[in-house]
N, C-alpha and C positions, 0 to 999 in steps of 0.2 A: 611885525609884532605887536607893536604897543597898541594897534587899534584891536586886535583879536584879545589883547589883556585888557584892555578899557571894556569890552564886550562881556567880558568873561567874571571882572571883579563883583560885580554886582552879585552873579549869578552865587560866587564862592562867598561871599561877604553874607547873604541869605543863609547859606548851607552854615555858616559858622555860628550863624546868631541862632538858627533854629538848634543847632546840635547844645549850645549852652543853654536854653528852655528846656530842652530834652534833660540833660545832666541834671539841672535844676529840678524838676521835677522828679527825676531819679532819685535824687538826694532828699527830698520830702518825703518821696515814696518809703524809701528806706528808712529814713528815721521815724516814721509812723507806723513800720512793721515791727521795730524793735521796742519801740515804744508799746505795742501790743504784747510781744512776747515778756518784756518784763512785767507788765500788769498780768498778764498769763501765770508768768511763773511765780510772781510775790502776793497777787492778791486771790487769783482764781486756784491756784495749784495746779494749773494744766497748762503747760507752757506748750504753744502750737510749735508742732515739727516741722513745718514748712516754711516757717519767718529766717532761719538763720541761712539755709541755702538762697532763697528769694533774695535775702538784704546783701548775700554776697554777689549772686548776678547783676542786682541793679546796682551794684559799688564799681562790677567790672565796667559797665555800659559809660556810666558817668567819669571815670576815669579815664577810659579811652577818648571818649569825646571830649572831654576837658583837655585832654593832652594833645590831641590833633588842634584844636582852636589853640594853645598855647603857641604851637608850632606857627599858624598862620599869624597869629598876632606878636613873634618873637618875643616873648615873655617867657620862653624855657629856661631851665638851667643851661648855663653856658660859664666858660672860664675864659675872659677877654683880654685878660691883663696882656697878653703877649701882643695881641691883636693890635689894641691902643697905643703900642709904642712903634707899631708900622708904618713905611710909607702906604698910603691909599689906595697904590695899584696892588699892593702886597695884601692890604685888608680885603680888597675885593676877592682876590685869589683865592685867600683863607676862609672868606666868607661863602664863595662858590662852591670849595671842597667840602666846607660844613655842611651845607645845604644839600650838595649830592648825596653826601652819605646818609644823611636825613632820608630822602628819597629812597634809596637803596635798602633802609633800614625798613621803611615804612613797608613798601612792597617785599620784602624778606619778611616781615610780621604777619601780613595778610596771606601771602603764599604758604607760607609753614604751619599758620593757626587754622588754612583751609584744609590740609593734610591731616594736621590732628583733629578736626570737625568731622572730616570721612572716616577717618579708624575709629573714631569712638560712636561716630552715629547711631550705632546697632546696641549700645549700650544703654541702661536707663538710670535718669537721676533719680534714686529711690523715694524720696518724699514727695517730689515734684511729678513723676513720672513722665517727664521729659526725655528726648533723647539727647544722650550724654555730649551730641556734638554743638549742641546748643549753648555750652558754655562756651565756646568758642568763637561764634559770631561778636560779641563786641570788639576783639581782636581784631577780626577780620576785616570788619565795618572800619575800626579805629585804624589799622593798619593802610588801608585805602586813603582814608582820609588825611593821613599823616604825609603819603608819600603825593596826594594832591594839592595840600597845602605847602608844601617843603618845594615842590616844583613851581606854584607858584611865584613864591619868594625866592627861589632862584632865578627864574626869568624876570623879575624885578630887578634883581642884583645885576644881572648879566645886561639888561638894557638900561642900566642906569636908573633905576626909577625906584631907588631905595626909599621905603616909608617908615617913619621912625614908629617905634614899638608904641608909643603915648597916644598916637593918632589913631590907629589901629584898634587900641583899648577903646578910646573915645569913640568910632566907630560902632562898636561891637554894644555899648550901652544903651 
């Protein structure tokens, strides 16, 4: 399993880095769009109708990608006070339980978002003209990535390859 993880880690690290770049481009693009909307509203007195739904769509992308990377880097929200006072074998069990639940959450989010996308695909987002199911694609991708990254962390903890969050953050930079 260690050899497999050593082979997979560079791929997952690249996916994580790519996700951060895409999220960064998304947040910059959203900022430009909102700026154009403000300029259109207050200077041109003609606010573009497409700017708000497109901004919200981009926001869902960078939130989901950022959340997945946060899971991989173990910088997501957590309440570790009880964990730190436990013996190491209990800490490991708690980590495995937590990461296992995150894997299930990611799978569930991807699955149910897929159902929502299928169910709303025939509807149209009025201003953009896109199928309604497109709104759920970031949640599908984010759920899959959360499941994959938390499974990576689960395996790391299970085989004793615990990597500190600050090392992972430096790797992403």
